[in-house]
C-alpha positions as protocol buffer text, in pm:
chain_id: "A"
residue {
  index: 1
  type: MET
  ca { x: 517 y: -2858 z: -2177 }
}
residue {
  index: 2
  type: THR
  ca { x: 474 y: -2482 z: -2113 }
}
residue {
  index: 3
  type: GLN
  ca { x: 268 y: -2391 z: -1808 }
}
residue {
  index: 4
  type: PRO
  ca { x: -44 y: -2184 z: -1889 }
}
residue {
  index: 5
  type: LEU
  ca { x: -37 y: -1829 z: -1760 }
}
residue {
  index: 6
  type: PRO
  ca { x: -261 y: -1765 z: -1459 }
}
residue {
  index: 7
  type: ARG
  ca { x: -577 y: -1561 z: -1504 }
}
residue {
  index: 8
  type: ILE
  ca { x: -521 y: -1224 z: -1333 }
}
residue {
  index: 9
  type: SER
  ca { x: -803 y: -1016 z: -1187 }
}
residue {
  index: 10
  type: ILE
  ca { x: -736 y: -646 z: -1127 }
}
residue {
  index: 11
  type: VAL
  ca { x: -988 y: -432 z: -939 }
}
residue {
  index: 12
  type: VAL
  ca { x: -981 y: -57 z: -1012 }
}
residue {
  index: 13
  type: PRO
  ca { x: -1158 y: 144 z: -739 }
}
residue {
  index: 14
  type: CYS
  ca { x: -1256 y: 485 z: -872 }
}
residue {
  index: 15
  type: PHE
  ca { x: -1423 y: 806 z: -760 }
}
residue {
  index: 16
  type: GLN
  ca { x: -1404 y: 1145 z: -929 }
}
residue {
  index: 17
  type: ALA
  ca { x: -1088 y: 1036 z: -1114 }
}
residue {
  index: 18
  type: ALA
  ca { x: -1155 y: 1165 z: -1465 }
}
residue {
  index: 19
  type: ALA
  ca { x: -815 y: 1336 z: -1476 }
}
residue {
  index: 20
  type: THR
  ca { x: -621 y: 1011 z: -1434 }
}
residue {
  index: 21
  type: LEU
  ca { x: -852 y: 715 z: -1494 }
}
residue {
  index: 22
  type: GLU
  ca { x: -789 y: 679 z: -1866 }
}
residue {
  index: 23
  type: ALA
  ca { x: -412 y: 651 z: -1815 }
}
residue {
  index: 24
  type: THR
  ca { x: -473 y: 386 z: -1548 }
}
residue {
  index: 25
  type: LEU
  ca { x: -693 y: 180 z: -1778 }
}
residue {
  index: 26
  type: LEU
  ca { x: -458 y: 218 z: -2075 }
}
residue {
  index: 27
  type: SER
  ca { x: -170 y: 91 z: -1861 }
}
residue {
  index: 28
  type: LEU
  ca { x: -372 y: -227 z: -1808 }
}
residue {
  index: 29
  type: PHE
  ca { x: -475 y: -269 z: -2172 }
}
residue {
  index: 30
  type: GLU
  ca { x: -117 y: -212 z: -2286 }
}
residue {
  index: 31
  type: GLN
  ca { x: 0 y: -507 z: -2078 }
}
residue {
  index: 32
  type: THR
  ca { x: -127 y: -725 z: -2367 }
}
residue {
  index: 33
  type: TYR
  ca { x: -176 y: -996 z: -2107 }
}
residue {
  index: 34
  type: PRO
  ca { x: -383 y: -1278 z: -2261 }
}
residue {
  index: 35
  type: ASP
  ca { x: -603 y: -1361 z: -1962 }
}
residue {
  index: 36
  type: LEU
  ca { x: -674 y: -1037 z: -1775 }
}
residue {
  index: 37
  type: GLN
  ca { x: -998 y: -959 z: -1596 }
}
residue {
  index: 38
  type: ILE
  ca { x: -1044 y: -586 z: -1529 }
}
residue {
  index: 39
  type: ILE
  ca { x: -1315 y: -484 z: -1284 }
}
residue {
  index: 40
  type: VAL
  ca { x: -1388 y: -112 z: -1238 }
}
residue {
  index: 41
  type: MET
  ca { x: -1581 y: -12 z: -927 }
}
residue {
  index: 42
  type: ASP
  ca { x: -1681 y: 353 z: -948 }
}
residue {
  index: 43
  type: GLY
  ca { x: -1838 y: 518 z: -645 }
}
residue {
  index: 44
  type: GLY
  ca { x: -2089 y: 730 z: -838 }
}
residue {
  index: 45
  type: SER
  ca { x: -1858 y: 985 z: -1000 }
}
residue {
  index: 46
  type: THR
  ca { x: -2002 y: 1296 z: -1161 }
}
residue {
  index: 47
  type: ASP
  ca { x: -1681 y: 1440 z: -1311 }
}
residue {
  index: 48
  type: GLY
  ca { x: -1665 y: 1248 z: -1639 }
}
residue {
  index: 49
  type: SER
  ca { x: -1520 y: 924 z: -1501 }
}
residue {
  index: 50
  type: VAL
  ca { x: -1826 y: 728 z: -1610 }
}
residue {
  index: 51
  type: GLU
  ca { x: -1791 y: 851 z: -1967 }
}
residue {
  index: 52
  type: ILE
  ca { x: -1431 y: 727 z: -1969 }
}
residue {
  index: 53
  type: ILE
  ca { x: -1538 y: 389 z: -1833 }
}
residue {
  index: 54
  type: GLU
  ca { x: -1812 y: 362 z: -2096 }
}
residue {
  index: 55
  type: ARG
  ca { x: -1562 y: 438 z: -2370 }
}
residue {
  index: 56
  type: TYR
  ca { x: -1366 y: 125 z: -2276 }
}
residue {
  index: 57
  type: ALA
  ca { x: -1656 y: -87 z: -2149 }
}
residue {
  index: 58
  type: ASP
  ca { x: -1602 y: -358 z: -2412 }
}
residue {
  index: 59
  type: ARG
  ca { x: -1255 y: -423 z: -2268 }
}
residue {
  index: 60
  type: LEU
  ca { x: -1376 y: -452 z: -1908 }
}
residue {
  index: 61
  type: ALA
  ca { x: -1506 y: -771 z: -1750 }
}
residue {
  index: 62
  type: PHE
  ca { x: -1736 y: -574 z: -1522 }
}
residue {
  index: 63
  type: TRP
  ca { x: -1799 y: -217 z: -1420 }
}
residue {
  index: 64
  type: VAL
  ca { x: -2048 y: -30 z: -1209 }
}
residue {
  index: 65
  type: SER
  ca { x: -2102 y: 328 z: -1100 }
}
residue {
  index: 66
  type: ALA
  ca { x: -2297 y: 346 z: -776 }
}
residue {
  index: 67
  type: LYS
  ca { x: -2258 y: 504 z: -434 }
}
residue {
  index: 68
  type: ASP
  ca { x: -2041 y: 293 z: -203 }
}
residue {
  index: 69
  type: ALA
  ca { x: -1893 y: 318 z: 146 }
}
residue {
  index: 70
  type: GLY
  ca { x: -1546 y: 412 z: 24 }
}
residue {
  index: 71
  type: GLN
  ca { x: -1243 y: 251 z: -131 }
}
residue {
  index: 72
  type: VAL
  ca { x: -1238 y: -65 z: 80 }
}
residue {
  index: 73
  type: ASP
  ca { x: -1605 y: -127 z: 10 }
}
residue {
  index: 74
  type: ALA
  ca { x: -1536 y: -87 z: -362 }
}
residue {
  index: 75
  type: LEU
  ca { x: -1243 y: -327 z: -342 }
}
residue {
  index: 76
  type: ASN
  ca { x: -1434 y: -594 z: -156 }
}
residue {
  index: 77
  type: LYS
  ca { x: -1726 y: -574 z: -396 }
}
residue {
  index: 78
  type: GLY
  ca { x: -1483 y: -594 z: -686 }
}
residue {
  index: 79
  type: PHE
  ca { x: -1295 y: -895 z: -549 }
}
residue {
  index: 80
  type: ALA
  ca { x: -1629 y: -1068 z: -493 }
}
residue {
  index: 81
  type: LYS
  ca { x: -1676 y: -1045 z: -873 }
}
residue {
  index: 82
  type: ALA
  ca { x: -1323 y: -1164 z: -951 }
}
residue {
  index: 83
  type: ASP
  ca { x: -1264 y: -1516 z: -1081 }
}
residue {
  index: 84
  type: GLY
  ca { x: -891 y: -1504 z: -1156 }
}
residue {
  index: 85
  type: ASP
  ca { x: -610 y: -1713 z: -1012 }
}
residue {
  index: 86
  type: VAL
  ca { x: -415 y: -1402 z: -908 }
}
residue {
  index: 87
  type: PHE
  ca { x: -554 y: -1080 z: -758 }
}
residue {
  index: 88
  type: GLY
  ca { x: -436 y: -722 z: -738 }
}
residue {
  index: 89
  type: TRP
  ca { x: -575 y: -372 z: -738 }
}
residue {
  index: 90
  type: LEU
  ca { x: -479 y: -50 z: -910 }
}
residue {
  index: 91
  type: CYS
  ca { x: -605 y: 284 z: -785 }
}
residue {
  index: 92
  type: ALA
  ca { x: -744 y: 514 z: -1051 }
}
residue {
  index: 93
  type: ASP
  ca { x: -445 y: 748 z: -1035 }
}
residue {
  index: 94
  type: ASP
  ca { x: -175 y: 479 z: -1053 }
}
residue {
  index: 95
  type: ARG
  ca { x: -39 y: 283 z: -1351 }
}
residue {
  index: 96
  type: LEU
  ca { x: 123 y: -49 z: -1426 }
}
residue {
  index: 97
  type: LEU
  ca { x: 450 y: -33 z: -1614 }
}
residue {
  index: 98
  type: PRO
  ca { x: 487 y: -226 z: -1943 }
}
residue {
  index: 99
  type: GLY
  ca { x: 531 y: -600 z: -1900 }
}
residue {
  index: 100
  type: ALA
  ca { x: 445 y: -597 z: -1529 }
}
residue {
  index: 101
  type: LEU
  ca { x: 177 y: -867 z: -1545 }
}
residue {
  index: 102
  type: HIS
  ca { x: 385 y: -1102 z: -1761 }
}
residue {
  index: 103
  type: ARG
  ca { x: 672 y: -1059 z: -1514 }
}
residue {
  index: 104
  type: VAL
  ca { x: 451 y: -1137 z: -1216 }
}
residue {
  index: 105
  type: ALA
  ca { x: 286 y: -1431 z: -1393 }
}
residue {
  index: 106
  type: ARG
  ca { x: 625 y: -1590 z: -1458 }
}
residue {
  index: 107
  type: GLU
  ca { x: 695 y: -1594 z: -1085 }
}
residue {
  index: 108
  type: PHE
  ca { x: 362 y: -1755 z: -996 }
}
residue {
  index: 109
  type: THR
  ca { x: 400 y: -2010 z: -1277 }
}
residue {
  index: 110
  type: ALA
  ca { x: 759 y: -2100 z: -1194 }
}
residue {
  index: 111
  type: ASP
  ca { x: 685 y: -2176 z: -829 }
}
residue {
  index: 112
  type: PRO
  ca { x: 336 y: -2288 z: -723 }
}
residue {
  index: 113
  type: THR
  ca { x: 431 y: -2246 z: -356 }
}
residue {
  index: 114
  type: ILE
  ca { x: 457 y: -1868 z: -389 }
}
residue {
  index: 115
  type: ASP
  ca { x: 152 y: -1687 z: -253 }
}
residue {
  index: 116
  type: VAL
  ca { x: 245 y: -1319 z: -297 }
}
residue {
  index: 117
  type: VAL
  ca { x: 470 y: -1140 z: -546 }
}
residue {
  index: 118
  type: THR
  ca { x: 583 y: -785 z: -479 }
}
residue {
  index: 119
  type: GLY
  ca { x: 817 y: -568 z: -682 }
}
residue {
  index: 120
  type: GLY
  ca { x: 967 y: -225 z: -719 }
}
residue {
  index: 121
  type: CYS
  ca { x: 779 y: 96 z: -782 }
}
residue {
  index: 122
  type: THR
  ca { x: 816 y: 443 z: -928 }
}
residue {
  index: 123
  type: ARG
  ca { x: 679 y: 688 z: -672 }
}
residue {
  index: 124
  type: ASP
  ca { x: 564 y: 1004 z: -849 }
}
residue {
  index: 125
  type: PHE
  ca { x: 516 y: 1299 z: -614 }
}
residue {
  index: 126
  type: ASP
  ca { x: 272 y: 1513 z: -814 }
}
residue {
  index: 127
  type: GLY
  ca { x: 516 y: 1534 z: -1104 }
}
residue {
  index: 128
  type: LYS
  ca { x: 764 y: 1732 z: -894 }
}
residue {
  index: 129
  type: SER
  ca { x: 995 y: 1448 z: -794 }
}
residue {
  index: 130
  type: VAL
  ca { x: 1031 y: 1075 z: -852 }
}
residue {
  index: 131
  type: VAL
  ca { x: 1166 y: 805 z: -621 }
}
residue {
  index: 132
  type: TYR
  ca { x: 1242 y: 450 z: -735 }
}
residue {
  index: 133
  type: THR
  ca { x: 1196 y: 175 z: -477 }
}
residue {
  index: 134
  type: GLN
  ca { x: 1276 y: -194 z: -452 }
}
residue {
  index: 135
  type: PRO
  ca { x: 1172 y: -439 z: -181 }
}
residue {
  index: 136
  type: ALA
  ca { x: 1421 y: -431 z: 106 }
}
residue {
  index: 137
  type: PRO
  ca { x: 1592 y: -763 z: 183 }
}
residue {
  index: 138
  type: ASP
  ca { x: 1437 y: -769 z: 530 }
}
residue {
  index: 139
  type: PHE
  ca { x: 1093 y: -628 z: 448 }
}
residue {
  index: 140
  type: ILE
  ca { x: 915 y: -938 z: 579 }
}
residue {
  index: 141
  type: GLU
  ca { x: 1107 y: -933 z: 909 }
}
residue {
  index: 142
  type: ARG
  ca { x: 1000 y: -570 z: 960 }
}
residue {
  index: 143
  type: LEU
  ca { x: 649 y: -596 z: 818 }
}
residue {
  index: 144
  type: PHE
  ca { x: 471 y: -606 z: 1154 }
}
residue {
  index: 145
  type: ILE
  ca { x: 621 y: -272 z: 1257 }
}
residue {
  index: 146
  type: THR
  ca { x: 668 y: -86 z: 927 }
}
residue {
  index: 147
  type: ASN
  ca { x: 516 y: -119 z: 583 }
}
residue {
  index: 148
  type: THR
  ca { x: 750 y: -91 z: 285 }
}
residue {
  index: 149
  type: VAL
  ca { x: 539 y: -303 z: 49 }
}
residue {
  index: 150
  type: GLU
  ca { x: 431 y: -107 z: -259 }
}
residue {
  index: 151
  type: GLN
  ca { x: 59 y: -173 z: -302 }
}
residue {
  index: 152
  type: PRO
  ca { x: 26 y: -131 z: -683 }
}
residue {
  index: 153
  type: SER
  ca { x: 329 y: -359 z: -731 }
}
residue {
  index: 154
  type: THR
  ca { x: 186 y: -644 z: -520 }
}
residue {
  index: 155
  type: PHE
  ca { x: -16 y: -943 z: -639 }
}
residue {
  index: 156
  type: TRP
  ca { x: -141 y: -1253 z: -461 }
}
residue {
  index: 157
  type: ARG
  ca { x: -316 y: -1581 z: -523 }
}
residue {
  index: 158
  type: ALA
  ca { x: -694 y: -1574 z: -515 }
}
residue {
  index: 159
  type: ALA
  ca { x: -691 y: -1884 z: -294 }
}
residue {
  index: 160
  type: LEU
  ca { x: -499 y: -1692 z: -26 }
}
residue {
  index: 161
  type: HIS
  ca { x: -742 y: -1400 z: -48 }
}
residue {
  index: 162
  type: ARG
  ca { x: -1041 y: -1627 z: -1 }
}
residue {
  index: 163
  type: ARG
  ca { x: -871 y: -1805 z: 287 }
}
residue {
  index: 164
  type: ILE
  ca { x: -784 y: -1495 z: 490 }
}
residue {
  index: 165
  type: GLY
  ca { x: -1098 y: -1294 z: 413 }
}
residue {
  index: 166
  type: ALA
  ca { x: -1190 y: -951 z: 282 }
}
residue {
  index: 167
  type: VAL
  ca { x: -994 y: -627 z: 306 }
}
residue {
  index: 168
  type: ASP
  ca { x: -1054 y: -468 z: 648 }
}
residue {
  index: 169
  type: GLY
  ca { x: -1346 y: -231 z: 603 }
}
residue {
  index: 170
  type: SER
  ca { x: -1287 y: -63 z: 939 }
}
residue {
  index: 171
  type: MET
  ca { x: -978 y: 109 z: 795 }
}
residue {
  index: 172
  type: ARG
  ca { x: -955 y: 394 z: 549 }
}
residue {
  index: 173
  type: TYR
  ca { x: -580 y: 445 z: 511 }
}
residue {
  index: 174
  type: ALA
  ca { x: -365 y: 149 z: 615 }
}
residue {
  index: 175
  type: PHE
  ca { x: -586 y: -136 z: 497 }
}
residue {
  index: 176
  type: ASP
  ca { x: -324 y: -257 z: 248 }
}
residue {
  index: 177
  type: TRP
  ca { x: -66 y: -293 z: 526 }
}
residue {
  index: 178
  type: GLU
  ca { x: -318 y: -478 z: 743 }
}
residue {
  index: 179
  type: LEU
  ca { x: -382 y: -714 z: 451 }
}
residue {
  index: 180
  type: TRP
  ca { x: -8 y: -784 z: 410 }
}
residue {
  index: 181
  type: CYS
  ca { x: 17 y: -857 z: 783 }
}
residue {
  index: 182
  type: ARG
  ca { x: -278 y: -1094 z: 765 }
}
residue {
  index: 183
  type: PHE
  ca { x: -122 y: -1269 z: 466 }
}
residue {
  index: 184
  type: THR
  ca { x: 201 y: -1315 z: 656 }
}
residue {
  index: 185
  type: ARG
  ca { x: 43 y: -1429 z: 981 }
}
residue {
  index: 186
  type: ALA
  ca { x: -153 y: -1687 z: 779 }
}
residue {
  index: 187
  type: GLY
  ca { x: 176 y: -1834 z: 654 }
}
residue {
  index: 188
  type: ALA
  ca { x: 185 y: -1679 z: 307 }
}
residue {
  index: 189
  type: ARG
  ca { x: 511 y: -1721 z: 119 }
}
residue {
  index: 190
  type: TRP
  ca { x: 631 y: -1397 z: -39 }
}
residue {
  index: 191
  type: LYS
  ca { x: 856 y: -1349 z: -343 }
}
residue {
  index: 192
  type: ALA
  ca { x: 1021 y: -1011 z: -385 }
}
residue {
  index: 193
  type: ILE
  ca { x: 1155 y: -907 z: -723 }
}
residue {
  index: 194
  type: PRO
  ca { x: 1357 y: -593 z: -804 }
}
residue {
  index: 195
  type: ASP
  ca { x: 1167 y: -505 z: -1123 }
}
residue {
  index: 196
  type: LEU
  ca { x: 976 y: -176 z: -1134 }
}
residue {
  index: 197
  type: LEU
  ca { x: 614 y: -283 z: -1182 }
}
residue {
  index: 198
  type: SER
  ca { x: 405 y: 28 z: -1125 }
}
residue {
  index: 199
  type: VAL
  ca { x: 382 y: 405 z: -1091 }
}
residue {
  index: 200
  type: TYR
  ca { x: 240 y: 504 z: -752 }
}
residue {
  index: 201
  type: TYR
  ca { x: 107 y: 859 z: -767 }
}
residue {
  index: 202
  type: PHE
  ca { x: 110 y: 1090 z: -464 }
}
residue {
  index: 203
  type: SER
  ca { x: -69 y: 1424 z: -466 }
}
residue {
  index: 204
  type: THR
  ca { x: -230 y: 1672 z: -229 }
}
residue {
  index: 205
  type: THR
  ca { x: -560 y: 1486 z: -251 }
}
residue {
  index: 206
  type: ASN
  ca { x: -492 y: 1113 z: -223 }
}
residue {
  index: 207
  type: LEU
  ca { x: -554 y: 929 z: 102 }
}
residue {
  index: 208
  type: THR
  ca { x: -192 y: 863 z: 195 }
}
residue {
  index: 209
  type: SER
  ca { x: -106 y: 1230 z: 156 }
}
residue {
  index: 210
  type: THR
  ca { x: -383 y: 1370 z: 376 }
}
residue {
  index: 211
  type: GLY
  ca { x: -433 y: 1128 z: 665 }
}
residue {
  index: 212
  type: GLY
  ca { x: -216 y: 1273 z: 939 }
}
residue {
  index: 213
  type: ARG
  ca { x: -338 y: 1160 z: 1282 }
}
residue {
  index: 214
  type: LYS
  ca { x: -598 y: 931 z: 1125 }
}
residue {
  index: 215
  type: ILE
  ca { x: -319 y: 734 z: 957 }
}
residue {
  index: 216
  type: VAL
  ca { x: -132 y: 720 z: 1287 }
}
residue {
  index: 217
  type: ASP
  ca { x: -436 y: 577 z: 1463 }
}
residue {
  index: 218
  type: GLU
  ca { x: -462 y: 298 z: 1205 }
}
residue {
  index: 219
  type: MET
  ca { x: -88 y: 228 z: 1209 }
}
residue {
  index: 220
  type: TYR
  ca { x: -111 y: 203 z: 1587 }
}
residue {
  index: 221
  type: ARG
  ca { x: -390 y: -55 z: 1556 }
}
residue {
  index: 222
  type: ILE
  ca { x: -184 y: -266 z: 1317 }
}
residue {
  index: 223
  type: VAL
  ca { x: 135 y: -261 z: 1524 }
}
residue {
  index: 224
  type: LYS
  ca { x: -71 y: -328 z: 1838 }
}
residue {
  index: 225
  type: THR
  ca { x: -224 y: -635 z: 1670 }
}
residue {
  index: 226
  type: TYR
  ca { x: 77 y: -776 z: 1488 }
}
residue {
  index: 227
  type: GLY
  ca { x: 385 y: -609 z: 1636 }
}
residue {
  index: 228
  type: PRO
  ca { x: 656 y: -750 z: 1864 }
}
residue {
  index: 229
  type: TYR
  ca { x: 648 y: -755 z: 2244 }
}
residue {
  index: 230
  type: LYS
  ca { x: 281 y: -858 z: 2223 }
}
residue {
  index: 231
  type: GLY
  ca { x: 202 y: -531 z: 2050 }
}
residue {
  index: 232
  type: LYS
  ca { x: 359 y: -310 z: 2316 }
}
residue {
  index: 233
  type: ILE
  ca { x: 589 y: -154 z: 2058 }
}
residue {
  index: 234
  type: ALA
  ca { x: 277 y: 26 z: 1928 }
}
residue {
  index: 235
  type: ASP
  ca { x: 253 y: 211 z: 2259 }
}
residue {
  index: 236
  type: VAL
  ca { x: 620 y: 304 z: 2233 }
}
residue {
  index: 237
  type: TYR
  ca { x: 565 y: 443 z: 1885 }
}
residue {
  index: 238
  type: MET
  ca { x: 265 y: 645 z: 1995 }
}
residue {
  index: 239
  type: PHE
  ca { x: 471 y: 783 z: 2285 }
}
residue {
  index: 240
  type: LEU
  ca { x: 751 y: 882 z: 2044 }
}
residue {
  index: 241
  type: TYR
  ca { x: 498 y: 1036 z: 1809 }
}
residue {
  index: 242
  type: LYS
  ca { x: 322 y: 1252 z: 2068 }
}
residue {
  index: 243
  type: THR
  ca { x: 624 y: 1338 z: 2283 }
}
residue {
  index: 244
  type: PHE
  ca { x: 895 y: 1398 z: 2024 }
}
residue {
  index: 245
  type: ASP
  ca { x: 778 y: 1368 z: 1664 }
}
residue {
  index: 246
  type: LEU
  ca { x: 503 y: 1629 z: 1691 }
}
residue {
  index: 247
  type: ARG
  ca { x: 768 y: 1860 z: 1841 }
}
residue {
  index: 248
  type: GLY
  ca { x: 994 y: 1819 z: 1537 }
}
residue {
  index: 249
  type: PHE
  ca { x: 1259 y: 1580 z: 1671 }
}
residue {
  index: 250
  type: TYR
  ca { x: 1220 y: 1346 z: 1373 }
}
residue {
  index: 251
  type: ASP
  ca { x: 1205 y: 1617 z: 1106 }
}
residue {
  index: 252
  type: PRO
  ca { x: 1491 y: 1609 z: 854 }
}
residue {
  index: 253
  type: GLY
  ca { x: 1786 y: 1804 z: 991 }
}
residue {
  index: 254
  type: ALA
  ca { x: 1603 y: 1911 z: 1307 }
}
residue {
  index: 255
  type: ARG
  ca { x: 1847 y: 1763 z: 1554 }
}
residue {
  index: 256
  type: GLU
  ca { x: 2134 y: 1969 z: 1413 }
}
residue {
  index: 257
  type: THR
  ca { x: 1962 y: 2290 z: 1525 }
}
residue {
  index: 258
  type: MET
  ca { x: 1790 y: 2185 z: 1848 }
}
residue {
  index: 259
  type: PRO
  ca { x: 1910 y: 2304 z: 2189 }
}
residue {
  index: 260
  type: ALA
  ca { x: 2148 y: 2061 z: 2358 }
}
residue {
  index: 261
  type: TRP
  ca { x: 1922 y: 2013 z: 2660 }
}
residue {
  index: 262
  type: LYS
  ca { x: 1632 y: 1897 z: 2442 }
}
residue {
  index: 263
  type: LEU
  ca { x: 1853 y: 1649 z: 2261 }
}
residue {
  index: 264
  type: ALA
  ca { x: 1988 y: 1521 z: 2593 }
}
residue {
  index: 265
  type: ILE
  ca { x: 1637 y: 1435 z: 2705 }
}
residue {
  index: 266
  type: PHE
  ca { x: 1555 y: 1273 z: 2373 }
}
residue {
  index: 267
  type: TYR
  ca { x: 1868 y: 1054 z: 2370 }
}
residue {
  index: 268
  type: PHE
  ca { x: 1820 y: 961 z: 2736 }
}
residue {
  index: 269
  type: VAL
  ca { x: 1473 y: 831 z: 2651 }
}
residue {
  index: 270
  type: LEU
  ca { x: 1606 y: 642 z: 2348 }
}
residue {
  index: 271
  type: ARG
  ca { x: 1879 y: 477 z: 2556 }
}
residue {
  index: 272
  type: TRP
  ca { x: 1619 y: 365 z: 2809 }
}
residue {
  index: 273
  type: LEU
  ca { x: 1399 y: 224 z: 2533 }
}
residue {
  index: 274
  type: TYR
  ca { x: 1698 y: 43 z: 2380 }
}
residue {
  index: 275
  type: LYS
  ca { x: 1746 y: -139 z: 2710 }
}
residue {
  index: 276
  type: ARG
  ca { x: 1377 y: -221 z: 2748 }
}
residue {
  index: 277
  type: TYR
  ca { x: 1326 y: -324 z: 2384 }
}
residue {
  index: 278
  type: ASP
  ca { x: 1564 y: -399 z: 2098 }
}
residue {
  index: 279
  type: PRO
  ca { x: 1724 y: -100 z: 1919 }
}
residue {
  index: 280
  type: ALA
  ca { x: 1614 y: -223 z: 1577 }
}
residue {
  index: 281
  type: SER
  ca { x: 1247 y: -205 z: 1674 }
}
residue {
  index: 282
  type: ILE
  ca { x: 1286 y: 142 z: 1823 }
}
residue {
  index: 283
  type: ASN
  ca { x: 1481 y: 270 z: 1523 }
}
residue {
  index: 284
  type: ALA
  ca { x: 1217 y: 130 z: 1285 }
}
residue {
  index: 285
  type: TYR
  ca { x: 979 y: 407 z: 1398 }
}
residue {
  index: 286
  type: ASN
  ca { x: 878 y: 591 z: 1080 }
}
residue {
  index: 287
  type: TRP
  ca { x: 562 y: 792 z: 1149 }
}
residue {
  index: 288
  type: ASN
  ca { x: 725 y: 1127 z: 1073 }
}
residue {
  index: 289
  type: PHE
  ca { x: 542 y: 1169 z: 741 }
}
residue {
  index: 290
  type: ALA
  ca { x: 210 y: 1167 z: 933 }
}
residue {
  index: 291
  type: SER
  ca { x: 347 y: 1403 z: 1197 }
}
residue {
  index: 292
  type: ARG
  ca { x: 444 y: 1650 z: 927 }
}
residue {
  index: 293
  type: GLN
  ca { x: 100 y: 1619 z: 772 }
}
residue {
  index: 294
  type: GLU
  ca { x: -68 y: 1681 z: 1105 }
}
residue {
  index: 295
  type: ARG
  ca { x: 142 y: 1993 z: 1155 }
}
residue {
  index: 296
  type: GLY
  ca { x: 65 y: 2119 z: 804 }
}
residue {
  index: 297
  type: LEU
  ca { x: 429 y: 2101 z: 692 }
}
residue {
  index: 298
  type: THR
  ca { x: 380 y: 1864 z: 399 }
}
residue {
  index: 299
  type: TRP
  ca { x: 128 y: 1641 z: 229 }
}
């Protein structure tokens, strides 16, 4: 007897997203998934987003346009309305690729012990370049020190969500990573698949592209809470960030042009850290994108 497909609830947080919202919603409708609950939580947009939502209102399970406290607040209010077996969220400038929900549903149906399914992603950098990602074989082993989980390509059982609690409202940037860490600490079983499931859009205006030091502060909190050596690796990362990264040591190609005496100091410090901690943890440092944002070199 064929197993019934799980009901999937997708929350779409939205604010001033008229330029991209329709494509996001169409990517959900075009899934042709038979039991899909779409919940749109708009933060009181005035740019035409509401008119787009109204145009498709008959295909939405619930929508609202009202002032909120930000994306996490919108997500938590949306998940409180959700009644599916599987949860996920899709930001109003991202898209699901064709067949993504059927692919994810097959994994949850085939193995009832799986709690979270995560897949590959097409990262679109403002239409100027595209990077295709797949989950790394060791992404779970490294999750408490670096986040490589693609948020729009990740789905989880509603029962797990209710067990571990709401998305952390004290965070504005790294709340998805904190949620993955909480899942994992609670014993969630992950299933990684290589399939490209979503398009994750990066621009000069989205949160991940503009956080800089604010992102660093949240990443520090997460590594301090969940990371190895009782969280002390977070202090190491912050030291590397302030002492070397903000001075360009981690910029692409920088070490080829730096004076020898600067590099000698840098490598002396790394060798000392390798002895105090394990090299893999030290080499997993990856806050350079935020350093470059803080210095105005990139978004």
